[in-house]
N, C-alpha and C positions, 0 to 999 in steps of 0.2 A: 486496519486500513489506515493510512498514512498519506500525506501529500507526498508528491513526487518531483522532487526540483532537482535531483543531483544523482549521482551513482553511491554517494555515501551511506544513502538509506537501503541500498541493496545488499550492503555489506555488515553494516554495523548491527542489525539486530539479531545476525547470528550470532553477536558477542555478548547480547544484552538479553537475549528472550531465552526459552526452553526452545527444542529442535522445531525448526519450522520449514515450511516451502515456501515458494513464490507462486502468482498468478504472473504468469509473463508471455508474452508473444512468440509463437511457435518458431518465428524464425531465428530467432536468439541460438535455439540449439542448432543452425546449420551454420553456424559459424566454427569451423575448424578449432580444435583443440578446446576453444573457450564453451561452445555447444557441448562437446563432452564432458566436460567437466559438469556442466549445468544439468545433464541428464542423470550424473549421478544423484544429485539433488531430490530428484523426483520431484519437480515441479510441474505446476497443473499450465500446462501450453496450449494457449489458444489461437486460435486463426480468428483474429481480430476482425475481420471480415464477413464472420458469419454468423453476427447476430444473436437471434434466440440459440442457436445450436451451442454458440460459443457460451453464455449464459448457463446454458443445460450442463455443459462440460463440466463446469467450475462446481454447480450444484452436485453434481455425480461424482466426480471427484474429489473433490472436496470434504465430503461427507465421508468417503473412504480415507483420508488422510487426517480426517479429525479423528476416525475411529482408531486409527491406528497411532493416536497420542501426540499428532504432530499440530502446530501453528500453523496459520497461514497468514501470509501477508499478503493483501490487496492494494494496489494503488489505483483509485478509482477513478482518477484523472485518465487513466490509461496509457500516457505517456510523460514524458517529464516534463515540467511547466516549469517556467524563467521563473524565478523567484519573485514573491510580491504578484505576479499574475493569478487568474484564477481559470480553470476549465471546467466544464459540464463533467460530474461524476457517473460514472457507468452505474447500473443496477447490481452486479452479479454480486459485491460484496453483503448488500444487502439482501438479495434474493440466497445467499447461502445462510446467512444467519437466521432468515427465515423457517427455511427448510432443517436446518439442522438444531434448530432450536439454542445455539450458542450466541452468546451475548459479543459485540464489537468492542473491541480496545481502539478508539481514536489517537492518533499519533501525530503531532504536530512539529516540525524542526527548521531550522533555519540554514540548512545544510549548504542550499544552493545559493546561498551569499557567498558562500566561501569555496564552494566546489560546484561552480557553477553547470550548468545545461550547456552541453557540448564544448565547453573550456578544457582545455588540458591542465591549464597551468592553476593551480590551489592559490586561494590567499589566505595568507594568516588569519587567524581568529577564533575564536570558542563557539562550537557549534551546541546550540541548547535542542533540548528533547523533551517535549510536554506528554506525558502518557496519561492520557486523561481516563474519567472513570467510565466503565465498562458500560454500555448501553445494550439493553435487554430488548429483543426485538417481539415479546408477546403483545399481542393486540394491534401491533402495526403494520400499515401495508409498506411493502419496499420504498416505495414513494418517500413516507414519513418517516422510517428509518434512513432512508441513505439522507435525507434533508437534516435530521438531527445529528449524525455523523459528521456530515458536511459544516454544520455551525458547530460544532464541537472542534473541530479541526481547527477553522477559522478564529473560533475563539483562541486556540493555543498559540497560534501564528500571531494573533494581535498581544496576547501577554508576549510573547519573547520578542517582538516589535519595542511593548513600551518598558521593557526592561534595558533593552540596548540604549535606548534613550534617557534614562536614568542614570547611566555609568557615566 
């Protein structure tokens, strides 16, 4: 699970991690050419307005993708958030982790500082990524697990901010 503040984190994980798929809003598949390319990557495309049905879709399809040996990247905020701002975390990542027994690896980055949300112009700088320790779902409720992941991502963002100040 990763914070979502730019387009960078939708591209970089493909270069950094084993084969993976995204959980994304289904409307992205409707964009000519872009959507067609996305379909080839077998994402978990959800209707964000469907509530529990979309969470069930993430669990069902997510377990199948995990059985196929794929990693899943989930942006719990659901949409890009301006760098430095916070948004409510959705529960589907925690629900999938508990249902599958797979751990969650929290990712924190500062890409939104340089590749801003809704910003066409990219700013020069160094994007920093912190890969947190895996968080096990055993014995936790979805709310507890989600809160632990949120705290880990926020702690990573704070470490990145501190490292920038010390430069």
